[in-house]
C-alpha positions in Angstrom: 0.1 -0.1 0.0 1.4 3.3 -1.1 1.4 5.6 2.0 0.9 8.8 -0.1 -2.5 7.4 -1.3 -3.8 7.1 2.3 -2.5 10.6 2.9 -4.6 11.9 0.1 -7.4 9.9 1.2 -7.1 11.6 4.5 -6.9 15.1 3.5 -10.0 14.6 1.1 -12.2 13.2 4.0 -11.0 16.1 6.3 -11.7 18.9 3.5 -14.8 17.3 1.9 -13.8 18.4 -1.4 -10.9 17.9 -4.0 -10.2 21.3 -4.4 -9.5 22.3 -0.7 -7.6 19.1 -0.2 -5.5 19.8 -3.4 -4.5 23.0 -1.9 -3.6 21.5 1.6 -1.4 18.9 -0.3 -0.1 21.5 -2.8 -1.1 18.8 -5.7 -3.2 19.5 -8.7 -6.9 18.3 -8.6 -6.3 15.8 -11.7 -3.4 14.3 -9.5 -5.3 13.9 -6.5 -8.3 12.5 -8.2 -6.1 9.8 -9.9 -4.8 8.6 -6.3 -8.2 8.4 -4.9 -9.2 6.4 -8.1 -6.1 4.3 -7.7 -6.7 3.6 -4.1 -10.4 2.6 -4.7 -9.0 0.4 -7.4 -6.7 -1.3 -5.1 -9.3 -1.9 -2.6 -12.1 -2.6 -4.8 -14.7 -0.4 -3.0 -15.9 3.1 -3.5 -14.6 5.4 -0.9 -16.6 8.5 -1.6 -20.1 9.6 -2.6 -20.0 12.5 -4.9 -22.8 15.0 -4.6 -23.6 18.8 -5.1 -22.3 19.7 -1.9 -18.9 17.8 -2.0 -17.5 14.5 -1.0 -18.9 12.3 1.8 -17.5 9.0 3.0 -19.3 5.7 2.0 -19.5 2.9 4.8 -16.3 1.6 3.5 -14.5 4.8 3.7 -15.7 5.4 7.1 -14.0 2.0 8.1 -10.7 3.0 6.0 -10.7 6.5 7.8 -10.3 4.8 11.3 -7.3 2.7 9.8 -5.8 5.3 8.1 -5.9 7.9 11.3 -4.0 5.3 13.2 -1.4 4.8 11.0 -1.0 8.7 10.6 -0.7 8.8 14.3 1.9 6.3 14.2 3.8 7.9 11.6 3.9 11.2 13.1 5.4 9.7 16.2 8.6 8.3 14.4 10.9 11.5 15.0 10.0 11.4 18.7 11.2 7.5 18.8 14.2 8.2 16.7 15.5 11.0 18.7 15.7 8.6 22.1 18.9 8.4 23.2 20.4 12.0 21.8 20.4 15.4 23.5 16.8 15.3 24.9 16.2 19.0 24.7 17.5 20.2 21.4 16.0 20.6 17.9 13.2 22.6 16.8 10.3 23.4 18.8 7.0 25.4 16.9 5.4 27.6 19.1 2.2 29.7 17.9 0.5 32.6 19.5 -2.9 34.5 18.5 -1.3 37.9 17.7 2.0 39.7 17.3 1.9 41.6 20.7 2.3 37.9 22.7 5.3 37.3 20.0 7.0 40.7 20.2 6.7 41.5 24.1 6.5 38.2 26.0 7.9 34.9 24.3 11.4 35.7 23.5 11.9 37.1 27.1 10.2 34.2 28.7 12.1 31.7 26.8 15.4 33.2 27.2 16.6 31.5 30.3 15.5 28.0 28.6 17.6 28.8 25.4 20.5 29.6 27.8 20.0 26.2 29.7 19.8 24.3 26.3 21.9 25.9 23.6 20.6 23.2 21.0 17.0 24.2 21.2 15.8 26.1 18.2 12.4 27.7 19.0 10.2 28.9 16.1 7.7 31.7 16.9 4.6 32.1 14.7 1.9 34.4 14.7 -1.8 34.1 13.5 -5.2 34.1 14.5 -6.1 30.7 12.8 -6.5 27.8 15.3 -3.7 25.5 14.1 -4.2 21.8 13.9 -2.1 20.2 16.6 -2.4 16.7 15.4 -1.2 17.8 11.8 2.1 19.0 13.3 1.1 22.6 12.3 2.7 23.6 15.7 4.1 21.7 18.8 2.8 24.2 21.3 0.1 26.7 20.9 -1.0 29.5 23.1 -4.7 30.1 22.7 -7.2 32.5 24.1 -9.8 30.0 24.1 -9.9 26.5 25.8 -9.7 23.9 23.0 -12.1 20.7 23.8 -10.2 18.1 21.7 -9.5 14.7 23.5 -6.0 14.5 22.1 -4.9 17.7 23.5 -2.8 18.5 26.8 -4.1 21.7 28.2 -2.6 24.1 30.8 -4.2 27.5 32.1 -1.7 30.1 31.7 -2.6 33.4 33.0 -5.5 35.9 32.7 -5.3 39.2 31.1 -7.8 42.2 31.2 -9.6 44.2 28.6 -10.0 47.8 28.9 -11.0 51.0 26.9 -8.4 53.0 25.3 -8.3 56.1 23.3 -6.0 58.7 21.8 -5.6 62.1 23.8 -6.7 64.1 20.8 -9.9 62.0 20.2 -10.8 62.3 23.7 -10.5 66.1 23.8 -13.3 66.4 21.2 -15.7 63.9 22.8 -17.7 63.6 25.9 -16.2 62.4 28.8 -16.3 58.6 29.7 -16.9 57.8 33.2 -19.1 55.1 32.8 -20.4 52.4 29.9 -23.2 54.4 28.9 -21.0 57.3 27.6 -19.8 54.9 24.8 -23.1 55.8 23.0 -21.5 58.9 22.2 -18.4 57.3 20.8 -17.1 55.4 18.1 -15.9 51.9 19.0 -13.2 49.7 17.8 -13.2 46.0 18.6 -11.2 42.9 18.3 -13.0 39.8 16.7 -12.3 36.7 14.7 -14.5 33.9 13.5 -13.5 31.9 16.6 -13.7 34.9 19.2 -16.8 37.0 19.1 -16.8 37.7 22.9 -16.2 41.6 22.5 -19.2 41.9 20.0 -21.6 39.7 22.3 -20.5 42.1 25.3 -21.1 45.2 23.3 -24.6 43.7 22.2 -25.3 43.3 26.0 -24.6 46.9 26.4 -26.6 48.1 23.5 -23.4 49.4 21.9 -23.1 47.3 18.7 -24.4 50.3 16.5 -21.3 52.1 17.6 -19.0 50.0 16.2 -16.8 51.7 13.3 -13.9 49.3 13.1 -13.4 45.6 13.5 -10.1 43.5 13.3 -8.6 40.5 14.0 -5.3 42.2 14.8 -4.5 43.8 18.3 -1.8 45.8 16.7 -4.1 47.1 13.9 -6.8 48.3 16.5 -4.3 50.1 18.5 -2.8 51.9 15.5 -6.2 53.0 14.7 -7.2 54.2 18.2 -3.8 56.0 18.1 -4.7 58.0 15.2 -8.1 58.8 16.3 -10.6 56.2 15.0 -12.2 56.1 18.4 -12.3 54.0 21.7 -10.6 50.6 21.4 -11.5 47.6 23.5 -8.1 46.0 23.9 -5.9 43.8 26.3 -3.9 45.7 28.8 -0.6 44.0 27.5 -1.3 45.6 23.9 -1.8 49.0 25.1 -1.0 49.7 28.8 2.6 51.0 27.8 1.5 53.0 24.8 2.1 56.6 25.5 -0.4 57.9 22.7 -3.3 56.0 24.3 -5.2 56.7 27.6 -7.1 53.9 29.4 -10.7 54.9 30.1 -12.5 53.7 33.0 -9.0 52.6 34.5 -10.3 50.9 37.8 -11.8 47.9 36.7 -11.4 45.7 33.3 -14.5 45.4 31.0 -13.8 41.7 31.1 -10.9 39.1 31.6 -9.8 36.3 29.2 -7.7 33.3 30.1 -4.6 32.1 28.1 -4.3 28.4 27.6 -1.1 26.5 26.9 -1.8 23.6 24.2 0.1 20.5 23.0 -0.7 17.2 21.7 -0.6 14.4 24.1 1.9 12.8 21.7 4.1 15.6 21.3 4.4 16.0 25.0 6.3 12.8 25.3 9.0 14.7 23.1 11.7 16.0 25.7 12.2 19.2 23.8 8.6 20.0 23.4 7.8 18.7 27.1 10.8 21.3 28.4 9.4 24.1 26.5 5.8 23.5 27.6 6.6 23.1 31.3 8.6 25.9 31.0 6.1 28.3 29.4 3.6 27.0 31.8 5.6 27.8 34.9 6.4 31.4 33.3 3.0 32.2 32.6 1.8 31.2 35.9 4.3 33.5 37.6 2.9 36.3 35.6 -0.6 35.7 36.2 -2.3 39.2 36.3 0.7 41.0 37.9 1.9 42.2 34.1 -1.4 41.9 32.3 -3.7 44.0 34.2 
C-alpha cells in the first residue's frame, strides 16, 4: 500500500472536497483525483459519494478512515522515537500565539532562560489568529485565548489578561467624557473579533453599543494603531496598550472583562523531551506572571 494514497484519502475526507484537499497537499486536482481512483481500485471499493455539496464517505470509507488515522498518528510519532538517546532538549520546537503583541513582547523574554540552559534548542515563533491543528504537526505548542475541547490535547491554564477601553488624547479632547459605560453611546468603538472569538461583539450587544462599532479587526496591533490616530475608543487587552504613551485608558479601575490564556500541545508531542521542556517552562513562566503584568 502506497502511504501517499492514504495521505490523500485523509486530506479529502477532512476537507470534503478535492479543491480544498489539493490546496492543502499542494497537488493538482487531477493528480489527487487519480490517487483516489488508484486507492479505490486497489481496495475494490468506493470510498466517497460525490454530490452537489462535495464528497462524503461511504461505509467502506468510514472504516478505512479509522485505520488510516491510526497509521497517520504512528507515522508522526517516528521522529520522537528516533530522537531517543540523543540530547533530549535540542532541535526545533514550533510555538504559535494568537497575535503579534504576544510574540513581540512576551515570548522572547520568557524563553531566553530556557535557551541559555539548552543551547541546542531552536524555537520557531509563529503568529496568526487561525487555530492550528496540533495533530497535523502545524505547531508543537500553541498559546490560545479559548480553551480547546479536543481529547487528544494536553491543556494547561496560563494566565489571565484584562481588557480595557483606550483612546488617543486628541480624540478624547473632542468628545464627551467617559465616566461610565453608557457614555460610549456618544463615541465610535473599535473591537477585536475573529471567527473563533466573538466575545467582544457579544459584550457590546449586551450593553446596546453594537451600533457604535466603526472598526473591527482580528489584529490587536491594527486596533491600537487605529485608536492612536483617532478612530475612536478601542477595546484592547492591557498587554497591548498599557505601555503605549499615545493611548489613555478610560474607566481604569476595573477591566471590562478578563480572558484566560491556555497553553496547548498534543498528548503525543508532550512525550518529546524538547517539547515537554518548552511546554513546562512556558507553563511555569505564564503562571508566575498571572495578572501582575497583564492588568
